[in-house]
C-alpha positions as CSV (number, residue, x, y, z in Angstrom):
1,M,7.4,8.6,-24.7
2,S,8.7,9.6,-21.3
3,R,9.6,7.1,-18.6
4,L,6.6,8.4,-16.5
5,D,4.3,7.9,-19.5
6,E,5.6,4.3,-19.9
7,I,4.9,3.6,-16.2
8,E,1.4,5.1,-16.5
9,T,0.6,3.0,-19.5
10,E,1.9,-0.1,-17.8
11,L,-0.2,0.6,-14.7
12,Q,-3.3,1.1,-16.8
13,Q,-2.8,-2.4,-18.2
14,V,-2.8,-4.0,-14.8
15,K,-6.2,-5.6,-14.1
16,N,-7.0,-6.8,-10.6
17,P,-10.1,-9.0,-10.2
18,P,-13.2,-6.9,-9.5
19,V,-13.5,-8.1,-5.9
20,H,-15.6,-5.0,-5.0
21,L,-18.3,-6.4,-7.2
22,W,-18.4,-9.9,-5.8
23,N,-20.9,-10.8,-3.1
24,P,-20.6,-14.5,-2.6
25,K,-23.1,-16.4,-0.4
26,N,-20.4,-18.7,1.1
27,E,-18.7,-16.9,3.9
28,G,-16.2,-18.2,6.5
29,E,-12.7,-17.6,7.7
30,I,-9.3,-19.0,7.0
31,D,-6.2,-19.1,9.2
32,I,-4.2,-16.6,7.2
33,V,-2.4,-13.8,8.9
34,I,-0.5,-10.8,7.4
35,D,1.9,-9.7,10.1
36,A,3.0,-6.1,10.7
37,Q,6.0,-6.5,8.3
38,G,3.7,-7.6,5.5
39,F,4.6,-11.3,5.6
40,W,1.8,-13.8,5.0
41,F,1.3,-16.9,7.1
42,H,-1.1,-19.9,6.8
43,E,-1.7,-21.9,9.9
44,G,1.3,-20.3,11.5
45,K,3.7,-21.2,8.6
46,A,5.1,-18.6,6.3
47,I,3.8,-18.5,2.7
48,N,7.1,-18.4,0.8
49,R,5.7,-18.6,-2.7
50,S,5.6,-15.0,-3.9
51,A,3.2,-15.9,-6.8
52,L,0.7,-17.3,-4.2
53,V,1.0,-14.2,-2.0
54,R,0.5,-12.0,-5.1
55,L,-2.6,-14.0,-6.0
56,F,-4.1,-13.7,-2.5
57,A,-3.3,-10.0,-2.5
58,S,-5.1,-9.5,-5.8
59,I,-8.4,-10.9,-4.2
60,L,-8.0,-9.0,-0.9
61,R,-10.9,-6.8,0.2
62,C,-11.3,-4.5,3.2
63,E,-14.7,-3.9,4.8
64,G,-14.3,-1.5,7.8
65,D,-11.5,-3.0,9.9
66,Q,-12.0,-6.5,8.6
67,Y,-10.1,-8.1,5.7
68,F,-11.3,-10.9,3.3
69,L,-10.1,-13.0,0.5
70,V,-12.9,-12.9,-2.0
71,T,-13.8,-14.9,-5.0
72,P,-17.1,-15.0,-6.9
73,V,-18.2,-18.0,-4.7
74,E,-16.5,-17.5,-1.4
75,K,-15.5,-14.8,1.1
76,L,-13.0,-15.8,3.8
77,A,-12.0,-13.5,6.7
78,I,-8.3,-13.3,7.4
79,T,-6.2,-11.4,10.1
80,V,-4.2,-8.4,9.2
81,V,-2.0,-7.0,12.1
82,D,-1.6,-3.5,10.7
83,V,-2.1,-3.1,6.9
84,P,-1.6,-5.7,4.2
85,F,1.2,-4.0,2.3
86,I,4.6,-2.4,2.9
87,I,6.2,0.1,0.6
88,Q,9.6,-1.3,-0.1
89,Q,10.8,0.9,-3.0
90,A,10.4,4.5,-3.9
91,E,11.8,6.3,-6.9
92,Y,11.4,10.0,-7.9
93,I,10.7,10.1,-11.7
94,E,9.8,13.2,-13.6
95,K,8.6,15.0,-10.4
96,H,6.4,12.0,-9.3
97,W,7.0,9.5,-6.6
98,I,6.6,5.9,-7.8
99,V,6.4,3.3,-5.0
100,V,6.4,-0.5,-5.0
101,T,4.8,-2.8,-2.4
102,N,6.1,-6.0,-1.0
103,T,3.7,-7.8,-3.4
104,G,5.0,-6.0,-6.5
105,D,2.1,-3.5,-6.8
106,R,3.5,-0.3,-8.4
107,I,1.8,3.0,-7.6
108,I,2.2,6.6,-8.5
109,V,1.6,8.7,-5.4
110,S,-1.4,11.0,-6.3
111,P,-4.8,12.0,-5.1
112,Q,-6.1,8.6,-6.3
113,N,-3.3,6.8,-4.3
114,R,-3.3,9.3,-1.4
115,V,-1.0,9.4,1.5
116,E,-2.0,9.9,5.1
117,L,0.0,10.0,8.4
118,R,-1.0,7.4,11.0
119,R,0.4,6.4,14.3
120,Y,2.4,3.2,14.3
121,Q,4.4,2.1,17.4
122,G,4.3,5.6,18.8
123,Q,5.5,7.4,15.6
124,W,3.6,9.2,12.8
125,L,4.3,7.3,9.5
126,P,3.1,7.7,6.0
127,Y,0.5,5.2,4.7
128,I,-0.5,5.0,1.0
129,N,-3.9,3.9,-0.3
130,I,-3.0,1.2,-2.8
131,R,-6.5,0.5,-4.1
132,N,-10.0,0.2,-2.7
133,E,-9.0,1.3,0.8
134,L,-6.2,-1.3,1.0
135,W,-3.3,0.5,2.5
136,A,0.5,0.2,2.6
137,R,2.8,1.5,5.3
138,V,6.1,3.0,4.1
139,N,9.1,1.1,5.3
140,R,11.7,2.7,7.6
141,S,14.3,3.4,4.9
142,I,11.8,5.2,2.6
143,Y,10.4,7.1,5.6
144,Y,13.9,8.4,6.4
145,Q,14.5,9.2,2.8
146,W,11.3,11.2,2.5
147,A,11.7,12.9,5.8
148,D,15.2,14.0,5.0
149,Q,14.2,15.3,1.6
150,A,11.2,17.1,3.1
151,I,13.4,18.7,5.7
152,S,15.8,20.0,3.0
153,Q,12.9,21.4,1.1
154,Q,10.8,22.8,3.9
155,C,12.3,26.4,3.9
156,G,10.8,27.5,7.2
157,E,7.3,26.0,6.8
158,T,5.6,24.5,9.8
159,E,4.6,20.9,10.3
160,P,3.9,18.5,8.9
161,L,6.9,17.9,6.6
162,S,5.6,17.4,3.1
163,L,6.7,16.4,-0.4
164,L,5.2,16.8,-3.9
165,S,4.3,14.1,-6.3
166,G,3.3,16.0,-9.4
167,D,0.9,18.6,-8.1
168,Y,-0.1,16.4,-5.1
169,K,1.3,17.6,-1.8
170,F,1.5,14.9,0.9
171,A,2.7,14.8,4.5
172,V,5.5,12.5,5.3
173,A,6.4,13.2,8.9
174,R,5.5,15.2,12.0
175,L,8.2,16.4,14.3
């Protein structure tokens, strides 16, 4: 079994709660903020327990531009400054990009986990759909790694700079 096959098998075994199916009657809000760097805060204090952040991230749902923590009995609005996740690691394995978020989610860049360029602080940056319209922004070091690699592979093509993950071509930068 190849390393990519092992990763795909591992990802198939990850089961997130079916928050998209839950429609609780109890709705409210909670003073939780995910800042632009992907750090979680409750009542202004950092949530430093990574297991708790991962738990909250697993029950996160996006509806339009609003984010909620959802359980079968309760739906609580939270504040997300940009997007809830940051891509902190990227590895090229067997012609596929594998990325890892700040909460430990592992994703294979593909049409199911698509990439799109969005403006952030005056710059076009890649964002990846992690699941169910929950997005992650690529951190600065991965952005530079991808842009550098795209430039070296571009061979005279026009913008945007792009890479391949398997057969999926995705934009990583605009000049």
